[in-house]
Backbone as JSON, one array per atom type, in Angstrom:
{
  "sequence": "MTGDTTKVNRLLKTARGQIDGILKMIEEDRYCIEVSNQIMACQAILSKVNREVLNAHINHCVLNATGDERQEKLDEIAKVLDNLV",
  "N": [[3.9, -22.42, 3.8], [1.59, -24.03, 1.87], [-0.14, -24.09, -1.29], [-1.67, -21.59, -3.32], [0.64, -19.47, -3.45], [1.39, -17.29, -5.02], [-1.05, -16.04, -5.57], [-1.84, -15.32, -2.97], [0.28, -13.62, -2.19], [-0.05, -11.57, -4.07], [-2.65, -10.57, -3.37], [-2.12, -9.77, -0.72], [-0.25, -7.71, -1.18], [-1.84, -5.96, -2.53], [-3.65, -5.25, -0.46], [-1.86, -4.06, 1.25], [-1.19, -1.85, -0.29], [-3.66, -0.62, -0.29], [-3.94, 0.01, 2.41], [-1.86, 1.85, 2.66], [-2.99, 3.87, 1.09], [-5.23, 4.49, 2.63], [-4.06, 5.53, 4.89], [-3.0, 7.85, 3.75], [-5.36, 9.13, 3.04], [-6.32, 9.72, 5.58], [-4.39, 11.5, 6.5], [-4.93, 13.58, 4.74], [-7.3, 14.4, 5.66], [-9.71, 13.31, 4.68], [-13.15, 12.63, 3.75], [-15.06, 10.93, 6.17], [-16.74, 8.66, 5.53], [-15.75, 7.84, 3.03], [-13.21, 7.02, 3.84], [-13.97, 4.9, 5.5], [-15.15, 3.21, 3.65], [-12.96, 2.41, 2.17], [-11.5, 1.07, 4.13], [-13.25, -1.07, 4.58], [-13.01, -2.32, 2.12], [-10.41, -3.15, 2.13], [-10.5, -4.94, 4.27], [-12.08, -6.88, 3.08], [-10.37, -7.93, 1.13], [-8.39, -8.99, 2.84], [-9.91, -10.98, 4.05], [-10.32, -12.67, 1.84], [-7.67, -13.54, 1.48], [-7.28, -14.93, 3.87], [-9.1, -17.01, 3.51], [-7.86, -18.36, 1.37], [-5.48, -19.2, 2.65], [-6.48, -20.8, 4.69], [-7.82, -22.76, 3.16], [-5.64, -23.89, 1.84], [-4.39, -24.95, 4.05], [-6.25, -26.88, 4.95], [-6.43, -28.54, 2.63], [-3.83, -29.5, 2.42], [-2.29, -29.78, 4.96], [-4.22, -30.85, 6.79], [-5.44, -32.94, 5.32], [-3.18, -34.55, 4.74], [-2.39, -35.36, 7.25], [-2.03, -37.83, 9.83], [-3.48, -40.2, 12.05], [-3.37, -39.22, 15.45], [-2.44, -36.67, 14.94], [-4.08, -35.79, 12.82], [-6.53, -35.29, 14.12], [-5.74, -33.28, 15.79], [-5.16, -31.27, 13.9], [-7.68, -30.88, 12.87], [-8.94, -29.91, 15.19], [-7.63, -27.47, 15.41], [-8.61, -26.12, 13.19], [-11.3, -25.91, 13.88], [-11.03, -24.13, 16.07], [-10.22, -21.86, 14.73], [-12.44, -21.41, 13.08], [-14.3, -20.82, 15.08], [-13.36, -18.36, 15.9], [-13.88, -16.86, 13.61], [-16.62, -16.79, 13.5]],
  "CA": [[2.58, -22.47, 3.35], [1.3, -24.62, 0.55], [-1.23, -23.46, -1.93], [-1.34, -20.59, -4.35], [1.34, -18.34, -2.83], [1.37, -16.15, -5.91], [-2.31, -15.31, -5.37], [-1.78, -14.76, -1.61], [1.22, -12.5, -2.25], [-0.69, -10.46, -4.88], [-3.68, -10.01, -2.51], [-1.51, -9.04, 0.43], [0.37, -6.46, -1.66], [-2.95, -5.08, -2.84], [-4.13, -4.79, 0.8], [-0.86, -3.13, 1.77], [-1.4, -0.58, -1.08], [-4.87, 0.06, 0.15], [-3.68, 0.6, 3.73], [-1.1, 3.1, 2.41], [-3.95, 4.84, 0.58], [-6.05, 4.92, 3.75], [-3.17, 6.44, 5.71], [-2.91, 9.14, 3.03], [-6.65, 9.74, 3.18], [-6.42, 10.23, 6.97], [-3.53, 12.68, 6.48], [-5.59, 14.58, 3.88], [-8.57, 14.69, 6.28], [-10.8, 12.94, 3.7], [-14.52, 12.35, 4.38], [-15.04, 9.7, 6.94], [-17.38, 7.57, 4.8], [-14.79, 7.45, 2.04], [-12.19, 6.28, 4.53], [-14.6, 3.68, 5.96], [-15.34, 2.35, 2.48], [-11.62, 1.86, 1.84], [-11.2, 0.1, 5.17], [-14.01, -2.3, 4.29], [-12.45, -2.98, 0.92], [-9.15, -3.81, 2.57], [-10.96, -6.13, 5.07], [-12.55, -7.99, 2.23], [-9.19, -8.56, 0.58], [-7.77, -9.86, 3.87], [-10.76, -12.15, 4.16], [-9.98, -13.59, 0.76], [-6.36, -14.13, 1.79], [-7.47, -15.87, 4.92], [-9.72, -18.19, 2.9], [-6.81, -19.08, 0.63], [-4.56, -19.83, 3.54], [-7.21, -21.93, 5.32], [-8.02, -23.84, 2.15], [-4.33, -24.6, 1.69], [-4.16, -25.83, 5.31], [-7.16, -28.06, 4.89], [-6.07, -29.41, 1.56], [-2.5, -30.11, 2.59], [-1.95, -30.19, 6.3], [-5.24, -31.76, 7.37], [-5.59, -34.2, 4.5], [-2.02, -35.42, 4.84], [-2.11, -35.74, 8.63], [-2.48, -39.18, 10.12], [-3.69, -40.55, 13.5], [-3.68, -38.11, 16.42], [-2.09, -35.4, 14.27], [-5.22, -35.35, 12.07], [-7.48, -34.7, 15.08], [-5.09, -32.01, 16.23], [-5.35, -30.33, 12.79], [-9.13, -30.58, 12.86], [-9.24, -29.04, 16.33], [-7.13, -26.13, 15.05], [-9.56, -25.52, 12.22], [-12.44, -25.61, 14.67], [-10.77, -22.89, 16.82], [-10.18, -20.72, 13.75], [-13.84, -21.12, 12.72], [-14.92, -20.17, 16.25], [-12.94, -16.96, 15.88], [-14.48, -16.19, 12.48], [-18.05, -16.67, 13.57]],
  "C": [[2.46, -23.15, 1.97], [0.11, -23.86, -0.05], [-0.76, -22.41, -2.94], [-0.71, -19.34, -3.71], [1.4, -17.13, -3.72], [0.12, -15.32, -5.67], [-2.29, -14.63, -4.0], [-0.89, -13.57, -1.62], [0.6, -11.29, -2.95], [-1.78, -9.79, -4.01], [-3.12, -9.21, -1.34], [-0.87, -7.72, 0.0], [-0.73, -5.5, -2.04], [-3.49, -4.46, -1.49], [-3.13, -3.77, 1.39], [-0.98, -1.8, 1.03], [-2.61, 0.16, -0.63], [-4.7, 0.68, 1.53], [-2.84, 1.88, 3.56], [-2.07, 4.23, 1.92], [-4.89, 5.37, 1.71], [-5.28, 5.89, 4.63], [-3.12, 7.87, 5.07], [-4.24, 9.89, 3.11], [-6.81, 10.34, 4.58], [-5.61, 11.53, 7.02], [-4.17, 13.88, 5.75], [-6.96, 14.98, 4.47], [-9.8, 14.47, 5.34], [-12.08, 12.61, 4.45], [-14.52, 10.96, 4.94], [-15.67, 8.48, 6.22], [-16.48, 7.04, 3.69], [-13.7, 6.6, 2.7], [-12.73, 4.9, 4.95], [-14.75, 2.71, 4.84], [-14.02, 1.65, 2.04], [-11.19, 0.8, 2.87], [-11.9, -1.19, 4.92], [-13.47, -3.07, 3.08], [-11.22, -3.7, 1.28], [-9.53, -5.03, 3.42], [-11.43, -7.25, 4.15], [-11.43, -8.65, 1.51], [-8.54, -9.49, 1.61], [-8.61, -11.13, 4.14], [-10.46, -13.15, 3.06], [-8.61, -14.26, 1.0], [-6.5, -15.18, 2.82], [-8.12, -17.16, 4.41], [-8.69, -19.03, 2.14], [-5.85, -19.84, 1.56], [-5.24, -21.03, 4.27], [-7.48, -23.07, 4.41], [-6.73, -24.62, 1.91], [-4.05, -25.49, 2.87], [-5.02, -27.08, 5.28], [-6.74, -29.06, 3.82], [-4.67, -30.05, 1.61], [-2.29, -30.65, 3.99], [-2.94, -31.16, 6.89], [-5.38, -33.04, 6.63], [-4.39, -35.15, 4.58], [-1.7, -35.86, 6.26], [-2.68, -37.15, 8.86], [-2.67, -39.29, 11.67], [-4.06, -39.33, 14.32], [-3.41, -36.76, 15.82], [-3.31, -34.9, 13.48], [-6.25, -34.71, 12.97], [-6.99, -33.39, 15.57], [-5.35, -30.9, 15.19], [-6.81, -29.88, 12.68], [-9.54, -29.64, 14.01], [-8.75, -27.59, 16.08], [-8.07, -25.42, 14.14], [-10.82, -25.12, 12.98], [-12.27, -24.31, 15.46], [-10.81, -21.71, 15.91], [-11.67, -20.39, 13.38], [-14.64, -20.47, 13.86], [-14.62, -18.68, 16.27], [-13.59, -16.21, 14.75], [-15.98, -15.93, 12.65], [-18.45, -15.76, 14.7]]
}
């Protein structure tokens, strides 16, 4: 992967820490809304990571592709966007 791997690593480690915290909350039988809020916070971090990865793909893989490969890369992005929407 090209792009800001330091930022991606930091965000993923944060998400991992949040997931560990959520697991602990479940074990402690914490209030459901508190658990849900932590799950949503983790999802937000993973969305940020996904944006970073996709931006890196667009700025490197797509822009540097030529000919038929470029269309293939654009088709891949279109499929990902379909999944996001």
